[in-house]
N, C-alpha and C positions, 0 to 999 in steps of 0.2 A: 576139487578145486585146489588151485595152486595157491600154495603159502609163499606169498611174496615176502613175509619178513624173513626168509633164508635165502633170498635170491639176490645176486649181485650182477651189476652190469658186466656183459661180456668185454673183456679186455682186447687189447690190440690183436694178442695171438690168435684169439677166439674168431674174431673178424676175418684175420686172414684164413684161416681155417675153412670158414665158410665161403669166403671166394675161391679158394682152391677146389672145393667141392662143386661149387658152379662150373669151373673150368673143366673139371672132369666128365661134366654132363654134356660139354659141347659135341656137336658132330665132327667126326675125324677131320673132315677138310679145313676145320677151323682150330681144332683142338693143337694139332702140330705145330700150327705156326702161331697159336697164342702162346706156347710154351715158351717162346723167346722174350716174352713181355714179362716184366718184373711186377709183383703185386707187393705195394708198399701200404701201410695203415699208419696212419698218425690221428691224433685227436682232432686237430684242424688243420685246414691248409695254412700254410706259412703265408706271412704277411706280404712278400713279395708276389706270391701266387694269387692272393686275393687282390692285391693293387693292380697286376698286369689285367685282370679279369673284371675289374673296376667293381668288385664285390665289396660293399661295406660289411654286411653281416656274414661272418664266417659260418653261421648254422645254413646259409643257403646254397653252400657247396659240398655235397656228398661224395662226390668223386671227380677226378680229372685225368685225363689223358695227357702223359707228357712224354712227347717224341715225335718222330716224323713219321705219318702214315704211310703205310706200304705203297700206296698208289703214288706217292710223292718220293720216295726212295730212289737213288742211283746208285748204279754200280762205282760211280766216282766219289759218293760220299764217303767220308771218313768216319772209320766206327769211333763213336764217342761214348756217351753214357747210353745204358741199354734204354729202351722203350719202357715208361711205368706206366701202370694203372696204379693210381693213388685214391685209396679209400679214407674218409674221414668219419672217424668214430662216432664223434659227439652229434655231427647232423645227421648220420644215419639213424643213430638211436633216437634223436627227437622226432625225424619222420616217421619212426616205425610206430612211437609210442602216440602221434598226433593221428595217424592213419588207424591205427586200432583194428585193421581188417585184413593184415598181410602177416605172416611169418617173418621173422628178422633174417631167416636165411633166404627167403624168396627176395626181400627188398635188396640184401648183399647182392645177389645174383643179378638182379635187374639193373643195379649200379655197375656191376662189373661188364655185363654185356653191352650195356650202351656206352661204356668208356672204350671198351674193345671195338665198337664201332667206328670210333674214331681213328684207331689202329688201322683197322682194314679197308675203311671208306665203305663200309657195308650199306648197302639200300635199305630203305624202309622195308621190304619184302624180306630181306636177308633177317633184319632184326625180328621181325614179325615171326618168321619160321622159327627162330632159336628162342625168344622171349615171348613167350603168351601171357604177358604182364596183365593184361586187361581181361583175361578170362578168369 
C-alpha cells in the first residue's frame, strides 16, 4: 500500500516530463511534426485565456492549444510565437483525483494528444488510433 504521508503533488516539471513521454510514444508520422510544438505547464490558465473561452471556473480547463493549426497555415504566414500546448497542472490533478481510475501519466497523455489534435486537424479516427483512452 502507498504511504500517502510521504507523497507530494507533482510539480510543473514532472507534468512536463509526463507530456514529453507521451510525445515520445506518438507514431513517427506525427512525432516528427509535433516536435515543433512547445509544451508549457502552468498551475492554471491565465485570466485572458479563460475570458476568451468564456470559462468561469479555471478547474474546467486542463489543456489548451495556442497556435495556428497546420491545416490553416500558409507559406505567407509570418513566423510569430511557436505553437504551444498548454497543460494546466491543478485542473489535471483535480480531474485525476476525481476519476480515480486512471494513472496521472495516462491522463496527461490524453490531454496532450487532444490538444495536438487541434494543431494537426486530426479526425476522430486519427485520435482514436493514437489515444485509446476508452480502453
